[in-house]
C-alpha positions as CSV (number, residue, x, y, z in Angstrom):
1,M,-21.0,-0.5,19.9
2,I,-18.9,-2.4,17.5
3,V,-20.1,-5.3,16.2
4,D,-17.6,-6.4,13.8
5,G,-14.0,-4.9,14.4
6,R,-12.5,-6.8,11.4
7,I,-14.8,-4.2,9.2
8,L,-13.2,-1.0,10.4
9,R,-9.6,-2.0,10.0
10,E,-8.3,-0.3,7.0
11,D,-6.9,-3.9,5.5
12,F,-10.2,-4.9,4.9
13,V,-11.4,-6.4,2.0
14,P,-15.2,-6.0,1.6
15,S,-17.6,-8.8,-0.3
16,E,-19.2,-5.5,-2.2
17,V,-17.4,-2.7,-3.3
18,V,-18.7,1.0,-3.2
19,H,-17.5,3.0,-6.0
20,R,-15.1,2.4,-8.0
21,H,-16.6,0.0,-10.0
22,D,-15.0,1.3,-13.5
23,E,-11.4,0.5,-11.7
24,V,-12.6,-3.6,-10.8
25,N,-13.8,-3.7,-14.5
26,L,-10.7,-2.4,-16.1
27,L,-9.0,-5.1,-13.8
28,S,-11.4,-7.6,-14.5
29,E,-10.8,-7.2,-18.1
30,T,-7.1,-7.1,-17.7
31,L,-7.1,-10.7,-16.0
32,E,-9.5,-12.5,-18.1
33,P,-7.3,-14.4,-20.4
34,L,-6.8,-16.7,-16.8
35,V,-10.1,-17.9,-16.9
36,S,-9.7,-19.7,-20.3
37,G,-6.1,-20.5,-19.5
38,G,-4.6,-17.8,-20.9
39,R,-1.5,-15.3,-19.3
40,P,-2.8,-11.3,-19.2
41,D,-0.2,-9.3,-19.7
42,P,1.0,-6.9,-16.6
43,S,-2.0,-4.9,-14.8
44,F,-0.1,-1.4,-13.4
45,L,-2.6,0.3,-10.1
46,F,-1.6,3.7,-10.0
47,G,-2.6,6.6,-7.7
48,P,-2.0,8.3,-4.0
49,T,-2.1,6.8,-0.8
50,G,-6.0,5.7,0.6
51,V,-7.8,4.8,-2.9
52,G,-8.1,2.0,-2.6
53,K,-6.0,0.2,-4.9
54,T,-4.8,-2.2,-2.8
55,C,-8.6,-2.9,-1.9
56,I,-9.4,-3.0,-5.1
57,A,-7.0,-5.7,-5.7
58,R,-7.5,-7.8,-3.5
59,Y,-11.2,-7.8,-4.1
60,T,-11.0,-8.2,-7.8
61,L,-8.7,-11.3,-8.0
62,G,-11.1,-12.5,-5.5
63,Q,-14.1,-12.5,-7.3
64,L,-11.3,-13.7,-10.6
65,R,-11.6,-16.9,-8.2
66,E,-14.3,-17.4,-7.4
67,Q,-14.8,-18.2,-11.3
68,V,-11.1,-19.9,-11.6
69,P,-10.4,-21.6,-8.4
70,E,-7.5,-22.7,-9.0
71,V,-5.9,-20.1,-9.8
72,R,-3.4,-18.9,-6.8
73,V,-2.6,-15.6,-5.7
74,A,0.7,-14.3,-3.9
75,Y,0.1,-11.0,-2.7
76,V,3.9,-8.9,-1.1
77,N,4.2,-6.0,0.0
78,C,7.7,-4.7,-1.5
79,W,8.1,-1.7,1.1
80,Q,8.8,-4.4,3.5
81,E,10.0,-7.5,1.0
82,Y,11.7,-5.6,-1.1
83,T,14.9,-7.6,-2.3
84,R,15.0,-11.0,-5.3
85,F,15.3,-13.3,-2.0
86,R,12.7,-11.3,0.1
87,V,9.6,-11.3,-3.1
88,L,10.5,-15.3,-4.5
89,Y,10.3,-16.1,-0.4
90,G,7.4,-13.9,-0.5
91,V,5.3,-15.8,-3.8
92,L,6.7,-19.1,-2.4
93,E,4.8,-18.9,1.1
94,A,2.0,-17.8,0.0
95,I,1.5,-21.2,-2.1
96,D,2.8,-23.1,0.9
97,R,5.9,-23.8,-1.3
98,A,9.0,-22.1,1.1
99,I,9.5,-24.7,3.2
100,D,12.7,-25.6,4.0
101,V,13.6,-22.7,2.5
102,H,16.4,-20.5,4.4
103,R,18.0,-17.2,4.4
104,T,21.6,-19.2,3.1
105,T,19.4,-20.3,0.2
106,P,20.6,-19.7,-2.9
107,K,18.5,-16.8,-4.6
108,D,18.4,-18.7,-8.2
109,E,17.4,-22.3,-6.5
110,L,13.8,-20.4,-5.2
111,F,13.8,-19.0,-8.9
112,R,14.0,-22.9,-9.8
113,R,11.4,-23.8,-7.1
114,L,9.4,-21.0,-8.2
115,A,9.7,-22.3,-12.3
116,G,8.6,-25.8,-10.9
117,C,5.5,-25.1,-9.2
118,D,3.7,-24.6,-13.0
119,E,0.4,-27.2,-11.9
120,Q,-1.7,-23.8,-11.4
121,P,-1.4,-20.3,-12.7
122,I,-0.4,-17.6,-10.3
123,V,-0.9,-14.0,-9.9
124,V,1.2,-12.0,-8.2
125,I,-0.1,-8.5,-6.2
126,L,3.5,-6.6,-6.0
127,D,2.1,-3.5,-3.2
128,E,4.5,-0.2,-2.9
129,V,6.8,-1.9,-6.5
130,D,8.1,1.4,-6.3
131,Q,10.0,-0.1,-2.9
132,L,11.6,-2.6,-4.7
133,E,15.5,-2.0,-3.9
134,E,16.6,-5.4,-6.3
135,T,13.9,-5.0,-9.5
136,A,15.6,-8.1,-11.5
137,A,12.7,-9.8,-9.2
138,L,10.0,-8.9,-11.4
139,Y,12.4,-9.9,-14.1
140,D,12.4,-13.0,-12.9
141,L,8.2,-13.0,-12.1
142,H,8.0,-12.0,-15.7
143,R,10.2,-14.7,-17.3
144,L,7.9,-17.2,-15.7
145,P,4.2,-17.9,-18.2
146,H,2.0,-19.4,-15.5
147,V,2.9,-16.2,-13.2
148,S,0.7,-12.7,-13.7
149,L,1.6,-9.1,-12.5
150,V,-0.2,-7.1,-10.4
151,L,2.0,-4.2,-9.6
152,I,0.7,-1.1,-7.3
153,A,2.5,2.2,-6.8
154,N,2.1,6.1,-6.4
155,R,3.1,7.5,-9.7
156,E,4.0,5.6,-13.1
157,E,6.8,7.6,-14.2
158,E,8.6,7.9,-10.8
159,L,8.4,3.9,-10.4
160,F,9.5,3.0,-14.2
161,A,12.4,5.3,-13.9
162,S,13.6,3.2,-11.1
163,L,13.4,-0.3,-13.0
164,D,16.4,-1.3,-15.7
165,D,16.0,-1.6,-19.5
166,R,15.9,-4.9,-19.2
167,V,12.5,-4.9,-17.1
168,R,11.1,-1.2,-18.6
169,S,11.1,-2.5,-22.4
170,R,9.0,-6.1,-20.9
171,L,6.5,-4.2,-18.5
172,R,5.5,-0.8,-21.0
173,A,2.6,-3.1,-22.6
174,G,0.8,-3.5,-19.1
175,T,-2.7,-1.9,-18.6
176,R,-2.7,1.1,-16.6
177,V,-5.8,1.6,-13.6
178,R,-5.4,5.0,-12.6
179,F,-6.8,5.6,-9.4
180,D,-7.9,9.6,-8.4
181,R,-8.8,10.6,-4.4
182,Y,-12.5,9.8,-3.5
183,G,-14.7,12.6,-3.4
184,T,-16.7,13.8,-0.3
185,D,-19.7,12.5,-0.8
186,E,-18.3,8.8,-2.4
187,L,-15.9,8.6,1.2
188,V,-19.5,9.1,2.9
189,A,-21.1,5.9,1.0
190,I,-17.7,4.1,1.2
191,L,-18.1,4.8,5.7
192,R,-21.7,4.1,5.5
193,E,-21.1,0.6,4.6
194,R,-18.8,0.3,6.8
195,T,-21.1,1.2,9.9
196,I,-23.7,-0.7,8.2
197,K,-22.0,-3.5,9.6
198,A,-19.0,-2.7,11.8
199,L,-21.6,-0.8,14.0
200,E,-24.7,-1.2,16.2
201,P,-27.5,0.7,14.8
202,D,-28.0,4.3,14.7
203,V,-24.6,5.2,16.7
204,V,-23.1,7.5,14.3
205,T,-25.2,10.1,12.0
206,D,-24.6,11.1,8.4
207,A,-23.8,14.6,9.3
208,Q,-20.7,12.9,11.6
209,L,-20.2,10.9,8.6
210,R,-20.1,13.8,6.2
211,R,-17.8,15.6,8.8
212,I,-14.8,12.6,9.2
213,A,-15.4,12.5,5.0
214,D,-14.4,16.2,5.0
215,A,-11.5,16.0,7.2
216,A,-10.0,12.8,5.6
217,S,-9.1,15.0,2.7
218,G,-9.8,11.9,-0.3
219,D,-8.4,9.3,2.1
220,A,-9.9,6.3,2.7
221,R,-7.2,5.1,4.8
222,V,-7.4,8.4,7.2
223,A,-11.6,8.4,6.5
224,I,-12.0,4.6,8.4
225,G,-9.6,5.7,10.7
226,V,-11.0,8.3,12.2
227,L,-14.7,6.1,12.6
228,R,-12.4,3.3,13.9
229,S,-11.0,5.5,16.5
230,A,-13.9,7.6,17.3
231,A,-16.2,3.7,17.8
232,R,-13.5,2.7,20.4
233,R,-13.9,5.6,22.3
234,A,-17.2,6.2,22.9
235,E,-17.2,2.2,23.6
236,R,-14.2,3.0,26.4
237,D,-16.5,6.3,27.4
238,R,-19.6,3.4,27.8
239,R,-21.1,6.0,25.5
240,A,-24.1,5.1,23.7
241,A,-23.6,6.9,20.1
242,I,-20.6,8.7,19.0
243,T,-20.9,12.4,19.8
244,D,-19.6,15.2,18.3
245,E,-17.2,15.9,21.0
246,V,-15.7,12.1,21.1
247,L,-15.3,13.2,17.0
248,E,-13.6,15.9,16.6
249,A,-11.3,13.9,19.4
250,A,-11.1,11.4,17.1
251,I,-9.7,13.0,13.9
252,P,-6.7,14.1,14.7
253,N,-5.5,10.8,16.7
254,A,-6.4,8.5,13.8
255,R,-3.8,10.8,11.6
256,T,-1.4,10.5,14.5
257,E,-1.8,6.9,14.6
258,I,-1.6,5.8,10.7
259,R,1.5,8.0,11.0
260,R,2.8,5.9,14.4
261,K,2.3,2.8,12.3
262,T,3.6,4.0,9.0
263,V,6.8,5.4,10.9
264,E,6.9,1.6,12.1
265,G,7.0,0.2,9.5
266,L,9.7,1.8,8.0
267,I,13.3,-0.1,6.5
268,E,16.2,0.5,8.8
269,H,17.7,3.5,6.4
270,Q,14.7,5.0,5.7
271,R,14.0,5.5,9.3
272,V,17.3,6.9,9.5
273,L,16.6,9.7,7.0
274,Y,13.2,10.2,8.9
275,D,15.6,10.7,12.2
276,V,17.5,13.1,11.1
277,I,14.8,15.3,9.4
278,A,12.7,15.0,13.1
279,E,16.3,16.1,14.9
280,T,17.0,19.3,12.8
281,G,13.9,20.5,12.0
282,E,14.1,21.5,8.2
283,I,17.2,20.0,6.6
284,E,18.3,20.2,2.9
285,P,19.7,17.0,0.7
286,G,23.2,17.6,1.0
287,A,23.1,17.9,4.7
288,L,20.3,15.5,5.3
289,Y,22.6,12.8,2.6
290,E,26.0,13.5,4.7
291,E,24.4,12.7,8.2
292,Y,23.0,9.5,6.9
293,E,26.2,8.4,5.9
294,R,28.0,9.4,8.9
295,R,25.2,6.8,11.0
296,V,24.8,4.1,8.2
297,D,27.5,1.0,7.4
298,A,26.6,0.5,4.7
299,P,25.2,3.4,2.9
300,K,23.0,3.8,0.3
301,S,22.7,5.7,-3.3
302,N,21.8,8.8,-3.8
303,R,18.9,7.5,-6.0
304,T,17.8,5.4,-3.5
305,L,17.4,7.8,-1.0
306,R,15.3,9.9,-3.1
307,N,13.3,6.7,-3.7
308,Y,12.6,6.5,-0.1
309,L,11.8,10.5,0.3
310,T,9.1,10.2,-2.5
311,K,7.6,7.1,-0.7
312,M,7.7,9.4,2.2
313,V,6.2,12.6,1.1
314,H,3.4,10.4,-0.4
315,Y,2.5,8.8,3.2
316,D,2.5,12.3,4.9
317,L,5.2,12.0,6.8
318,V,7.5,14.2,5.3
319,V,6.8,17.6,3.7
320,A,9.3,18.4,0.8
321,V,9.8,23.0,0.5
322,G,10.8,24.5,-2.6
323,E,12.1,23.7,-5.7
324,R,14.7,21.1,-6.7
325,G,17.4,23.2,-6.0
326,G,16.3,25.1,-3.0
327,R,14.4,22.0,-1.8
328,T,14.3,21.2,2.2
329,Y,13.1,18.4,4.2
330,R,10.6,18.6,7.4
331,L,9.1,16.1,9.1
332,V,4.3,17.1,8.4
333,D,3.5,19.0,11.3
334,G,2.5,16.7,14.4
335,G,5.1,14.4,12.9
336,E,6.9,12.9,15.8
337,C,6.7,10.1,16.6
338,E,8.5,7.5,19.4
């Protein structure tokens, strides 16, 4: 049933995008100076989870490299690479210049090495950039005339609130590309394109694709995850097509799988917060921070913890209940993950 499983991966970048043409055009226009040897302003891609920000960034840079092959692209996910060292190392690694770099290598040495890689332009995509704990990495990259920035985050206000004045003032002038939730018809079109290339003919109906799109509530990650889960289940059961029964079982399974992977990707301090919320059922911030500080050796600041919790809300792991004065946190229903 599954002809090409790669196409059902959420990180797959298609050769042609369905919808998002306005966003592609705006990002392409922003990066246009690279075609003539110039340096574009920073680009910001803002929007909720599952709306195609990362896919569009990678797709657009792929299109650019067809025009200008000498442009190098470095993708760094700041959820995992959240320090200055890790960001600089991630960029060097992406352009094959991280040889002989060790954990003890001074950060200034990494910067000097990157500064010396100026024979070709570099576009750095920083995904989940609002997770950076050391925003000096942004200052480093912006200082280098051969480095251009594409920054991906959920909300502009939260990102700029986390930046120091030195970085904020340099990035204010960048181009904003905003992404809204997909509509049902848009998700159906995306799923149809993936189905044509990933599955055997006639194994899923248009009505079933619409059912998946309705269940995904505008989140392409969820929609593709449901399709992938249903196809795998049908294939495992040796069915000739995806049945409605298989599809209905796949919907909660896909959400659980996405949540499990997201929880596995939490860094240590985020996971401690998540575990405390899971154990207590519902907890107010003061008690949550107190228990968190009891469990870790070097606790983060309250500001950083608020940032962690906001990100977990964006990723449908945690629900914030009530206003700031009486707010509590609990897991999303069905969110307990081992």
